[in-house]
C-alpha angles and dihedrals in degrees: 000000000000128000107261093200137350097258115128092242092053093048089048091054089051091050094049095044095049093050103033093104092057107035136041120246091253092052091048092049091051093048094045092051093050094046096050098038091052094044096047096032090236133148118236088257091055089050090057092048096048103057091127093051115124116231122219121242087255091054091048091051088049091057092044088053089058092048092051092047094048091048087053090052096249107157112258092230091058091049091049091043095224147050137195117256124175092332094314128108103231119196110226139183139149092296090081142014119279109257109252132213091240089060088055086057089056090052090049090053091051090050088063092064111113099194116105108258116206095169134023127179127195112204119205088015100175108177089006092245096138095044093046094046090051091048089053089051096042104031094170094052124097105239125193128192119202131190141156092221114083089197091057092047090052089054092047091051090049091052091049092052093045093049093041091234115140115224132155114241115210127191107214139131112240089206092052114022114194117250089240093057093044093049093052108116092222117118130192133226093204128025116188132179142175096188131174107288111153112111114233089240090068094057092093090058095054130094119268093233089062098042096043100042114022118077109269091206088068095047115038138062132180116277090232094065112013094168095052093119092050091052093054093044091050090052089049091049092050087062103031106033114094120238109277090017125135134239117204127191138183105212150173111278091235098053105051095103092046091052090047091053091051090049091054090055088062096048100259117150141190094045113185129179118201130197121231123232089277091058096252122135097243108142134059134188127190133173131218111226 
């Protein structure tokens, strides 16, 4: 279908018709609203009132770019350049994973903690969404964001600057911490991580838009040891987590018990696994005593 004229309603019909075979009407409505409101700097109310507005050729090309990208299975959040996460607008692109709703649930769980938190560190931070959300919740807490990917850290730092939330960005490899970082006397009251945890064998079951566009280094682990990141983080937490402090993980629904068993080997107590809104065991909390 071609756009018959440049009115907003005509362009909307083009957008919906071209993508109807891929997305539900509710998904299309949500995407259309975000695209136009961001492009035109409108509120949702202004969008409803301006259905007869004529779009410029540049605006029309902008919409066509979204259609082309979506037909090529580029994630919508990457095309838009941002997504909402725990009340924050997080810039996102292929340098880091797209922040997910289940990760918001992990942040919400951490927000329930009553202990005073002087220092929090987010390991495998990606876009920085967890660290920045926690900084917004605990403004007086020193929050650090660590990642092996310099590209991801650059994105996290950009988000921090844009949101005016001060976090420390640290370049380290969770699987091989430098001796300088390990010997630092600093301890943390909360350590949180959403590390890579999808076994390579599950790649064939995943959507193309994830496999082809999101960074594989942040998604997949070897089939032989799928909890390798958890093991190294638990060792790190044994040394760097303050007494009474908490360790939080997002995890694969199949590996919660295995991670809990490993935690118990290192003296952690009060292990709790929570289900996400879809009923999957995706979050874990443990305390150092």
